[in-house]
C-alpha angles and dihedrals in degrees: 000000000000090000092052091050090051091050090048091050092048090052091049090051092049092048091048092050091047091053091050091051093048092048090049093051092047092047091052091049093050090047092053091047091052090047092053093047100043111017112114092224093060104030109089090202091066098036116110119255092241126042128193112262123250115254116272130200112268125212105234092216094060114123121205124203136170119251101172142324143202126203121216115200124202098243090172095062088222107099100060094221144057125216145207126222101207124190105215130187119217118198130182142155087239134040113303118263115156131162110219087214085082089069117077129175124226085255090062095253115144114213092227089061105058103103094111090060094047091047090052088056091048092049090053093051098252116155096233091159089070088069093063097223125172131209097197128046110210126138140160089225130081092230120051131171123190144148121260130191118238117181122197141172102188121126092206124108097249144036126202128213115204123204103208090194095073101000091246119151136216117196124201123205103221093199094067138068092023123180133171113243090225087070086080095044110077122157097186116073090189119066122230106247121189110170105308092339118106122183135162128213118214126219104277135237143181113264118228098195121045137173129217119190089344095308116118120222137178109256096180111139092020125101107242100159113205127198115188116216123203118193116213100167131001141176120235116287096359116157139178096242098180138012136180134184117208115191119212118253092016140103090220119116105182121203119210114262116250124252092275084081128068136141123258091262109020129064123229109251098190113127091358126126106257121230130197113268093017120149109202137144146221118224132206131182114218133182104200119097094186109124092221090058089065087075118078143095138287121227118205130188117196123200091236094057140054094209132083118242111221119206124183111220145168119217119219 
């Protein structure tokens, strides 16, 4: 009897262990299936538009030099970084093949690992393609010039780019060649033309940092609507003398804030003589936090016209 009980107990143990193994295998399979279906790394819906390039073989004799550069500052205070578009020249005795991972900024950013910054620009509707940047440097020629993307966050006056291949250094003066990033973020394809005056209005946003009478304050959580204005052509002494923003589905009719208000990075261009190439902005203070109210239209009155210009827009 004791032997039979022992055999019965052994069978129960074996069956129990078998059930545990089967459950474990099934659980692993289900886990892998869920991972395939929903994991960001495998789901093409959630993958970023741009991915970092795979390493390529670099010719050790390649020389890199700076041709020109432009700096784009985040005048919206929403990106969290600025960037340089640097025109670099690559020279070699052989065909050009250079891994951008050999170039590292003084903030420890490798230029083959910048996709997250470029994708942030894409997500915020910036036309980064207009800057003609590359993420791989390969050419059949011995002399190749191209634009590369260099993000940075430093508040210092310079940024260095180290070439680990030959320990050479390129230094950028961050006080020169300045541009506002909103210059590459236009919503309107058609310019506003009043007489010989030609301006463009960028897609708008809510400013996080504002200034009143020269004193900066944190505007986070408030609705300071900002419309950037870029002037392409203008007659003498032309101004925007009045501006209103009218949100959809709202009784609000917002008047542009006077020149006592500006953002931390963009000047108020209301009632100011416009100049060619100027990047300014119009500011409005709203109270509604309804997402639908962020859609509406901007009304502009120029000093050289008696009629309002109406522009449909969507705030970000």
